[in-house]
C-alpha atoms as one frame of an Amber mdcrd trajectory, in Angstrom:
protein
 -43.834 -29.928  33.531 -45.187 -29.120  30.090 -47.200 -31.150  27.650 -45.515
 -33.012  24.818 -46.667 -32.212  21.288 -45.610 -33.327  17.834 -44.819 -31.009
  14.954 -44.102 -31.643  11.288 -40.492 -30.471  11.213 -39.633 -31.951   7.814
 -42.658 -30.235   6.281 -41.494 -26.885   7.659 -38.003 -27.467   6.280 -39.356
 -28.363   2.839 -41.690 -25.347   2.758 -38.765 -23.054   3.516 -36.409 -24.772
   1.039 -38.999 -24.488  -1.755 -39.541 -20.777  -1.102 -43.211 -21.362  -0.316
 -45.289 -19.768   2.403 -47.559 -21.420   4.921 -50.259 -19.000   3.724 -49.998
 -20.380   0.175 -50.376 -23.980   1.313 -53.186 -23.066   3.706 -55.127 -21.522
   0.818 -54.571 -24.659  -1.278 -56.070 -26.942   1.405 -58.836 -24.477   2.259
 -57.939 -23.413   5.789 -56.958 -20.152   7.439 -53.200 -19.602   7.750 -53.455
 -19.610  11.542 -55.225 -22.977  11.436 -52.530 -24.383   9.161 -49.869 -23.249
  11.632 -51.804 -25.015  14.383 -51.845 -28.154  12.253 -48.087 -27.983  11.675
 -47.263 -27.465  15.333 -49.931 -29.892  16.546 -51.575 -27.490  18.969 -53.951
 -24.524  19.009 -53.235 -21.455  21.111 -55.652 -22.790  23.709 -53.597 -25.979
  24.116 -55.919 -28.287  22.160 -54.163 -30.794  19.945 -54.697 -30.804  16.189
 -53.199 -32.467  13.115 -53.310 -32.492   9.328 -55.749 -35.025   7.913 -54.425
 -37.797   5.689 -56.301 -36.398   2.697 -54.762 -32.958   3.140 -51.308 -34.434
   3.749 -51.478 -36.371   0.484 -52.740 -33.330  -1.422 -49.876 -31.187  -0.090
 -47.291 -33.837  -0.897 -48.575 -34.461  -4.422 -48.809 -30.765  -5.367 -45.740
 -29.278  -3.717 -43.318 -32.067  -2.766 -43.706 -35.030  -5.138 -40.064 -36.031
  -4.603 -40.604 -36.662  -0.886 -42.788 -39.505   0.379 -45.812 -38.643   2.514
 -44.319 -40.665   5.371 -41.065 -38.714   5.251 -42.703 -35.314   4.710 -45.029
 -35.748   7.673 -42.600 -37.277  10.143 -43.091 -35.686  13.520 -40.663 -34.197
  16.003 -41.674 -34.019  19.669 -41.425 -30.826  21.661 -42.636 -29.678  25.077
 -44.665 -26.562  25.868
């Protein structure tokens, strides 16, 4: 059996729909692109869990997706690794 993790699926969809890159958003919040990917998928390569802080979530929403609420943008989808 695998572990259950949560990812920000709506955020990924909105990034793609807006023609943005994860690298661009990572630079805006001051993290490495690989760390931002870990935040989106909720897990590091070593299996440790991680998430986007509330402050960073609000900053992303306000700058890039003002038409989508923070709650909706950062809804999570569960998946198993």
